[in-house]
Each structure stands twice: as C-alpha cells, then as structure tokens.
Backbone as a printed PyTorch tensor [residue, N CA C, xyz], in Angstrom:
tensor([[[  0.7700,  -2.9670,  15.7890],
         [ -0.4450,  -3.6840,  15.4290],
         [ -1.5240,  -3.3780,  16.4610]],

        [[ -2.6750,  -2.9710,  16.0040],
         [ -3.7870,  -2.6350,  16.9000],
         [ -4.3960,  -3.9000,  17.4820]],

        [[ -5.0300,  -3.7770,  18.6680],
         [ -5.6470,  -4.9410,  19.3090],
         [ -6.6690,  -5.6060,  18.4130]],

        [[ -7.5230,  -4.8060,  17.7610],
         [ -8.5370,  -5.3710,  16.8770],
         [ -7.9140,  -6.1210,  15.7170]],

        [[ -6.7760,  -5.6300,  15.2330],
         [ -6.1150,  -6.2860,  14.1080],
         [ -5.5530,  -7.6370,  14.5250]],

        [[ -4.9890,  -7.7210,  15.7520],
         [ -4.4430,  -8.9940,  16.2000],
         [ -5.5560,  -9.9990,  16.4900]],

        [[ -6.7000,  -9.4940,  16.9390],
         [ -7.8210, -10.3620,  17.2590],
         [ -8.5300, -10.8770,  16.0060]],

        [[ -8.7020, -10.0100,  15.0360],
         [ -9.4530, -10.3780,  13.8320],
         [ -8.5820, -10.5500,  12.6010]],

        [[ -7.2910, -10.3450,  12.7380],
         [ -6.3900, -10.4620,  11.6020],
         [ -6.7070,  -9.3970,  10.5660]],

        [[ -6.5100,  -9.7300,   9.3500],
         [ -6.7080,  -8.7750,   8.2590],
         [ -8.1960,  -8.6110,   7.9210]],

        [[ -9.0550,  -9.4380,   8.4940],
         [-10.4850,  -9.4050,   8.1580],
         [-11.1700,  -8.1090,   8.6000]],

        [[-10.7460,  -7.5370,   9.7150],
         [-11.3010,  -6.2600,  10.1410],
         [-10.9680,  -5.1600,   9.1500]],

        [[ -9.7360,  -5.1730,   8.6640],
         [ -9.3170,  -4.2070,   7.6480],
         [-10.0910,  -4.4390,   6.3590]],

        [[-10.2610,  -5.6890,   5.9800],
         [-11.0150,  -6.0140,   4.7550],
         [-12.4380,  -5.4840,   4.8480]],

        [[-13.0520,  -5.6230,   6.0230],
         [-14.4160,  -5.1270,   6.2040],
         [-14.4660,  -3.6070,   6.0380]],

        [[-13.5090,  -2.9100,   6.6040],
         [-13.4450,  -1.4540,   6.4670],
         [-13.2670,  -1.0480,   5.0130]],

        [[-12.3650,  -1.7190,   4.3090],
         [-12.1260,  -1.4000,   2.8970],
         [-13.3550,  -1.6970,   2.0400]],

        [[-14.0270,  -2.8050,   2.3130],
         [-15.2430,  -3.1420,   1.5600],
         [-16.3160,  -2.0830,   1.7970]],

        [[-16.4360,  -1.6130,   3.0270],
         [-17.4070,  -0.5750,   3.3510],
         [-17.0940,   0.7120,   2.5890]],

        [[-15.8290,   1.0990,   2.5790],
         [-15.4310,   2.3070,   1.8620],
         [-15.6910,   2.1570,   0.3630]],

        [[-15.4490,   0.9590,  -0.1580],
         [-15.6960,   0.7260,  -1.5810],
         [-17.1910,   0.7900,  -1.8830]],

        [[-18.0190,   0.2430,  -0.9970],
         [-19.4750,   0.3380,  -1.1810],
         [-19.9190,   1.7970,  -1.2670]],

        [[-19.3790,   2.6370,  -0.3850],
         [-19.7290,   4.0580,  -0.3990],
         [-19.3200,   4.7210,  -1.7060]],

        [[-18.1450,   4.3970,  -2.1950],
         [-17.6600,   4.9860,  -3.4380],
         [-18.5020,   4.5370,  -4.6320]],

        [[-18.8250,   3.2440,  -4.6910],
         [-19.6570,   2.7280,  -5.7810],
         [-21.0670,   3.3110,  -5.7150]],

        [[-21.5980,   3.4780,  -4.5090],
         [-22.9250,   4.0930,  -4.3550],
         [-22.9020,   5.5370,  -4.8520]],

        [[-21.8180,   6.2380,  -4.5850],
         [-21.6770,   7.6010,  -5.0720],
         [-21.6510,   7.6320,  -6.5980]],

        [[-20.9540,   6.6770,  -7.1870],
         [-20.9350,   6.5900,  -8.6510],
         [-22.3430,   6.3900,  -9.1990]],

        [[-23.0860,   5.4750,  -8.6020],
         [-24.4560,   5.1790,  -9.0560],
         [-25.3400,   6.4110,  -8.8900]],

        [[-25.2020,   7.0920,  -7.7680],
         [-26.0210,   8.2790,  -7.5110],
         [-25.7360,   9.4090,  -8.5030]],

        [[-24.5430,   9.4070,  -9.0530],
         [-24.1540,  10.4790,  -9.9770],
         [-24.1470,  10.0340, -11.4430]],

        [[-24.8740,   8.9790, -11.7420],
         [-24.8870,   8.4400, -13.1080],
         [-25.3790,   9.4440, -14.1360]],

        [[-26.1880,  10.3980, -13.7350],
         [-26.7350,  11.3860, -14.6750],
         [-26.1080,  12.7730, -14.5080]],

        [[-25.0380,  12.8660, -13.7290],
         [-24.3960,  14.1510, -13.4900],
         [-23.3570,  14.4140, -14.5810]],

        [[-23.5650,  15.4380, -15.3910],
         [-22.5940,  15.7400, -16.4520],
         [-21.2040,  15.9960, -15.8740]],

        [[-20.2060,  15.3940, -16.4850],
         [-18.8240,  15.5980, -16.0760],
         [-18.3700,  14.7870, -14.8770]],

        [[-19.2820,  14.0180, -14.2720],
         [-18.8900,  13.2180, -13.1020],
         [-17.9640,  12.0920, -13.5490]],

        [[-16.8740,  11.9200, -12.8220],
         [-15.9110,  10.8680, -13.1460],
         [-15.9910,   9.7710, -12.0880]],

        [[-16.3440,   8.5870, -12.5180],
         [-16.4790,   7.4470, -11.6100],
         [-15.1160,   7.0390, -11.0620]],

        [[-15.1220,   6.6510,  -9.7810],
         [-13.9120,   6.1780,  -9.1100],
         [-14.1820,   4.8140,  -8.4920]],

        [[-13.0990,   4.1070,  -8.2060],
         [-13.2170,   2.8110,  -7.5460],
         [-11.9560,   2.5730,  -6.7320]],

        [[-12.0760,   1.6980,  -5.7630],
         [-10.9230,   1.2890,  -4.9600],
         [-10.4280,  -0.0400,  -5.5050]],

        [[ -9.1590,  -0.0990,  -5.8170],
         [ -8.5270,  -1.3630,  -6.2090],
         [ -8.3370,  -2.1420,  -4.9090]],

        [[ -9.2730,  -3.0480,  -4.6400],
         [ -9.3060,  -3.7420,  -3.3470],
         [ -8.0200,  -4.5250,  -3.0940]],

        [[ -7.5210,  -5.2250,  -4.1080],
         [ -6.2990,  -6.0170,  -3.9240],
         [ -5.1140,  -5.1250,  -3.5640]],

        [[ -5.0020,  -3.9870,  -4.2200],
         [ -3.9170,  -3.0490,  -3.9180],
         [ -4.0750,  -2.4940,  -2.5010]],

        [[ -5.2990,  -2.1530,  -2.1360],
         [ -5.5440,  -1.6260,  -0.7910],
         [ -5.1950,  -2.6630,   0.2760]],

        [[ -5.5570,  -3.9040,   0.0480],
         [ -5.2270,  -4.9580,   1.0200],
         [ -3.7250,  -5.1640,   1.0950]],

        [[ -3.0540,  -5.0840,  -0.0380],
         [ -1.5970,  -5.2170,  -0.0490],
         [ -0.9540,  -4.0970,   0.7640]],

        [[ -1.4380,  -2.8800,   0.5820],
         [ -0.9130,  -1.7540,   1.3490],
         [ -1.2060,  -1.9280,   2.8390]],

        [[ -2.4080,  -2.3890,   3.1660],
         [ -2.7790,  -2.5970,   4.5670],
         [ -1.9000,  -3.6730,   5.2070]],

        [[ -1.5710,  -4.7080,   4.4520],
         [ -0.7300,  -5.7720,   5.0030],
         [  0.7110,  -5.3060,   5.2210]],

        [[  1.0630,  -4.1790,   4.5870],
         [  2.4020,  -3.6040,   4.7820],
         [  2.3970,  -2.5170,   5.8440]],

        [[  1.2700,  -2.3750,   6.5790],
         [  1.2350,  -1.4680,   7.7040],
         [  0.4380,  -0.1860,   7.5110]],

        [[ -0.1100,   0.0290,   6.3270],
         [ -0.9500,   1.2170,   6.1140],
         [ -2.2550,   1.0480,   6.8840]],

        [[ -2.8060,   2.1380,   7.3740],
         [ -4.1360,   2.0750,   7.9740],
         [ -5.1320,   1.8000,   6.8440]],

        [[ -6.3170,   1.3210,   7.1870],
         [ -7.3320,   1.0330,   6.1660],
         [ -7.6880,   2.3000,   5.3950]],

        [[ -7.8020,   3.4260,   6.0990],
         [ -8.1510,   4.6830,   5.4230],
         [ -7.0590,   5.1150,   4.4490]],

        [[ -5.8260,   5.0240,   4.8840],
         [ -4.7230,   5.4300,   4.0010],
         [ -4.5900,   4.4690,   2.8130]],

        [[ -4.7460,   3.1780,   3.0680],
         [ -4.6570,   2.1840,   1.9950],
         [ -5.7450,   2.4200,   0.9570]],

        [[ -6.9610,   2.7120,   1.4350],
         [ -8.0630,   2.9790,   0.5090],
         [ -7.7740,   4.2280,  -0.3160]],

        [[ -7.2740,   5.2650,   0.3380],
         [ -6.9510,   6.5010,  -0.3690],
         [ -5.8950,   6.3060,  -1.4380]],

        [[ -4.9000,   5.4820,  -1.1230],
         [ -3.8250,   5.2090,  -2.0820],
         [ -4.3010,   4.3320,  -3.2430]],

        [[ -5.3590,   3.5600,  -3.0220],
         [ -5.8180,   2.5980,  -4.0330],
         [ -7.0100,   3.1000,  -4.8550]],

        [[ -7.4250,   4.3510,  -4.6450],
         [ -8.5330,   4.9030,  -5.4250],
         [ -8.0250,   5.2840,  -6.8090]],

        [[ -8.8190,   4.9270,  -7.8140],
         [ -8.4600,   5.2620,  -9.1960],
         [ -9.7100,   5.6690,  -9.9610]],

        [[ -9.5120,   6.4680, -10.9960],
         [-10.6210,   6.8530, -11.8710],
         [-10.9960,   5.6700, -12.7400]],

        [[-12.2800,   5.4730, -12.9380],
         [-12.7680,   4.3980, -13.8030],
         [-12.5960,   4.8290, -15.2610]],

        [[-12.0830,   3.9390, -16.0830],
         [-11.9700,   4.1930, -17.5190],
         [-13.1960,   3.5660, -18.1750]],

        [[-14.0520,   4.4030, -18.7720],
         [-15.2930,   3.8630, -19.3340],
         [-15.0480,   3.0710, -20.6240]],

        [[-15.8880,   2.0720, -20.8360],
         [-15.8410,   1.3020, -22.0760],
         [-16.4590,   2.1360, -23.1990]],

        [[-17.5710,   2.7900, -22.8850],
         [-18.2560,   3.6550, -23.8400],
         [-18.3430,   5.0530, -23.2420]],

        [[-17.4550,   5.9480, -23.6620],
         [-17.4820,   7.3100, -23.1030],
         [-18.7930,   8.0330, -23.4080]],

        [[-19.2160,   8.8670, -22.4710],
         [-20.4390,   9.6470, -22.6220],
         [-20.0970,  11.0050, -23.2280]],

        [[-21.0110,  11.5570, -23.9940],
         [-20.8050,  12.8580, -24.6220],
         [-20.6540,  13.9600, -23.5730]],

        [[-21.3720,  13.8400, -22.4410],
         [-21.3320,  14.8950, -21.4190],
         [-20.1550,  14.7590, -20.4440]],

        [[-19.2610,  13.7900, -20.6920],
         [-18.0820,  13.6320, -19.8500],
         [-18.2720,  12.7570, -18.6280]],

        [[-19.4750,  12.2410, -18.4210],
         [-19.7410,  11.3500, -17.2970],
         [-19.1600,   9.9740, -17.6250]],

        [[-18.3920,   9.4060, -16.6920],
         [-17.7670,   8.0990, -16.9420],
         [-18.4690,   6.9500, -16.2280]],

        [[-19.6330,   7.2150, -15.6340],
         [-20.3770,   6.1640, -14.9330],
         [-21.1050,   5.3010, -15.9520]],

        [[-20.8600,   4.0050, -15.9000],
         [-21.6200,   3.0400, -16.6850],
         [-22.4520,   2.2560, -15.6730]],

        [[-23.7280,   2.5830, -15.6350],
         [-24.6050,   2.1220, -14.5740],
         [-24.5730,   0.6060, -14.3750]],

        [[-24.6110,  -0.1560, -15.4420],
         [-24.6230,  -1.6210, -15.2900],
         [-23.3240,  -2.1180, -14.6530]],

        [[-22.2090,  -1.5220, -15.0190],
         [-20.9210,  -1.9020, -14.4220],
         [-20.9060,  -1.5840, -12.9350]],

        [[-21.3470,  -0.3790, -12.5940],
         [-21.3540,   0.0540, -11.1880],
         [-22.2750,  -0.8230, -10.3500]],

        [[-23.4600,  -1.1390, -10.8820],
         [-24.4120,  -1.9660, -10.1430],
         [-23.8640,  -3.3710,  -9.9230]],

        [[-23.2020,  -3.9280, -10.9320],
         [-22.6150,  -5.2580, -10.7990],
         [-21.5030,  -5.2550,  -9.7570]],

        [[-20.6170,  -4.2620,  -9.8300],
         [-19.5280,  -4.1730,  -8.8530],
         [-20.0600,  -3.9360,  -7.4420]],

        [[-21.1160,  -3.1250,  -7.3290],
         [-21.7230,  -2.8750,  -6.0230],
         [-22.2700,  -4.1810,  -5.4390]],

        [[-23.0050,  -4.9500,  -6.2470],
         [-23.5890,  -6.2110,  -5.7700],
         [-22.5070,  -7.2090,  -5.3710]],

        [[-21.4520,  -7.3150,  -6.1700],
         [-20.3600,  -8.2310,  -5.8430],
         [-19.6750,  -7.8160,  -4.5390]],

        [[-19.3990,  -6.5270,  -4.4100],
         [-18.7300,  -6.0460,  -3.2110],
         [-19.6180,  -6.2060,  -1.9750]],

        [[-20.9240,  -5.9880,  -2.1340],
         [-21.8570,  -6.1640,  -1.0160],
         [-21.8640,  -7.6200,  -0.5450]],

        [[-21.8190,  -8.5570,  -1.4910],
         [-21.7840,  -9.9700,  -1.1380],
         [-20.4780, -10.2930,  -0.3950]],

        [[-19.3690,  -9.7550,  -0.8670],
         [-18.0860,  -9.9920,  -0.2090],
         [-18.0520,  -9.3360,   1.1760]],

        [[-18.6900,  -8.1840,   1.3110],
         [-18.8000,  -7.5180,   2.6090],
         [-19.5530,  -8.4150,   3.5890]],

        [[-20.7080,  -8.9420,   3.1380],
         [-21.5090,  -9.8190,   4.0100],
         [-20.7400, -11.0820,   4.3890]],

        [[-19.9630, -11.6220,   3.4610],
         [-19.1680, -12.8180,   3.7480],
         [-18.1200, -12.5250,   4.8140]],

        [[-17.4210, -11.4010,   4.6750],
         [-16.4110, -11.0140,   5.6690],
         [-17.0630, -10.7590,   7.0180]],

        [[-18.2110, -10.1040,   7.0050],
         [-18.9330,  -9.8260,   8.2410],
         [-19.3670, -11.1230,   8.9270]],

        [[-19.8510, -12.0830,   8.1560],
         [-20.2580, -13.3780,   8.7230],
         [-19.0570, -14.0900,   9.3480]],

        [[-17.9040, -14.0180,   8.7010],
         [-16.7010, -14.6260,   9.2580],
         [-16.3540, -13.9830,  10.6030]],

        [[-16.4040, -12.6550,  10.6400],
         [-16.0800, -11.9520,  11.8820],
         [-17.1000, -12.2410,  12.9820]],

        [[-18.3710, -12.3320,  12.6060],
         [-19.3940, -12.6810,  13.5980],
         [-19.1330, -14.0690,  14.1690]],

        [[-18.7140, -15.0070,  13.3280],
         [-18.3610, -16.3420,  13.7940],
         [-17.1780, -16.3080,  14.7480]],

        [[-16.2090, -15.4900,  14.4170],
         [-15.0260, -15.3460,  15.2690],
         [-15.4100, -14.7670,  16.6400]],

        [[-16.2650, -13.7610,  16.6440],
         [-16.7220, -13.1510,  17.8990],
         [-17.5160, -14.1610,  18.7200]],

        [[-18.3560, -14.9320,  18.0590],
         [-19.1440, -15.9620,  18.7460],
         [-18.2240, -16.9860,  19.4110]],

        [[-17.1800, -17.3830,  18.7160],
         [-16.2190, -18.3350,  19.2740],
         [-15.5190, -17.7500,  20.5010]],

        [[-15.1570, -16.4940,  20.4190],
         [-14.4890, -15.8390,  21.5490],
         [-15.4380, -15.7370,  22.7440]],

        [[-16.7060, -15.3970,  22.4870],
         [-17.6890, -15.3290,  23.5690],
         [-17.8510, -16.6670,  24.2680]],

        [[-17.9400, -17.7340,  23.4550],
         [-18.0880, -19.0810,  24.0440],
         [-16.8560, -19.4340,  24.8740]],

        [[-15.6800, -19.0650,  24.3900],
         [-14.4650, -19.3550,  25.1390],
         [-14.4230, -18.5840,  26.4610]],

        [[-14.8780, -17.3320,  26.4240],
         [-14.8920, -16.5330,  27.6530],
         [-15.9020, -17.0640,  28.6720]],

        [[-17.0090, -17.6350,  28.1690],
         [-18.0250, -18.2040,  29.0420],
         [-17.6310, -19.5930,  29.5340]],

        [[-16.5950, -20.1630,  28.9380],
         [-16.1470, -21.4950,  29.3310],
         [-16.9590, -22.6180,  28.7150]],

        [[-17.5670, -22.3490,  27.6000],
         [-18.3980, -23.3850,  26.9390],
         [-17.5440, -24.3140,  26.1200]]])
C-alpha cells in the first residue's frame, strides 16, 4: 500500500480514475464528427473494484475501458452520441469536484493537526 493510499484511502485512487474518465469522455466529445470513431468509457465501479483488489489506478482504468454501444448508430460508423457524452462528462466532473473537495478537507485537517490547532 502506497503512503498516499494509506493517508487518503481509496479517495486518491477515485480522483485519478475520475480524471482519466474525464479525459476519455472529452476525447469522445472532440471526435463526435470523426467518421468511424468509436466512443469509449471507463466503467468506474469496475475500476474501483479492481483498485480495491490491489490494481494500480492506471491498470484498473485500462482493464475497465469498454466501447460505448450507441442507442442510435450513425451511418458513418461513429458511435459518439453527443448528448450522452456531455451528460456523462458533466456528471463525472461533478463527482471529481466532490472527491477533490473531500481530499482538500482531509489535507486541511492534517495541516491543522500538524500545527497543533
């Protein structure tokens, strides 16, 4: 177990996974008009399960990446559904900020303890 993991628990890993998912969803959005582009996503619950069993965040994310199955397939082979991607991006961004706020609170508590407050 890494020092950061013992200090922040699984929340540090969650933040890393959320960040990686944001990047993947942003890539999907950026390629919404690219013929043949296949949208991908990270199954966050699966990635967290793998991380809790000892996988690194990077390996867990890699194992939990899957191709998105479109509701309405595009004629040009692109599987990005912009509204779906934007909604998932916004939800994940909110969850990222929530995890970050929790970690900032934890760091603040540790700082106060070190200062003897």
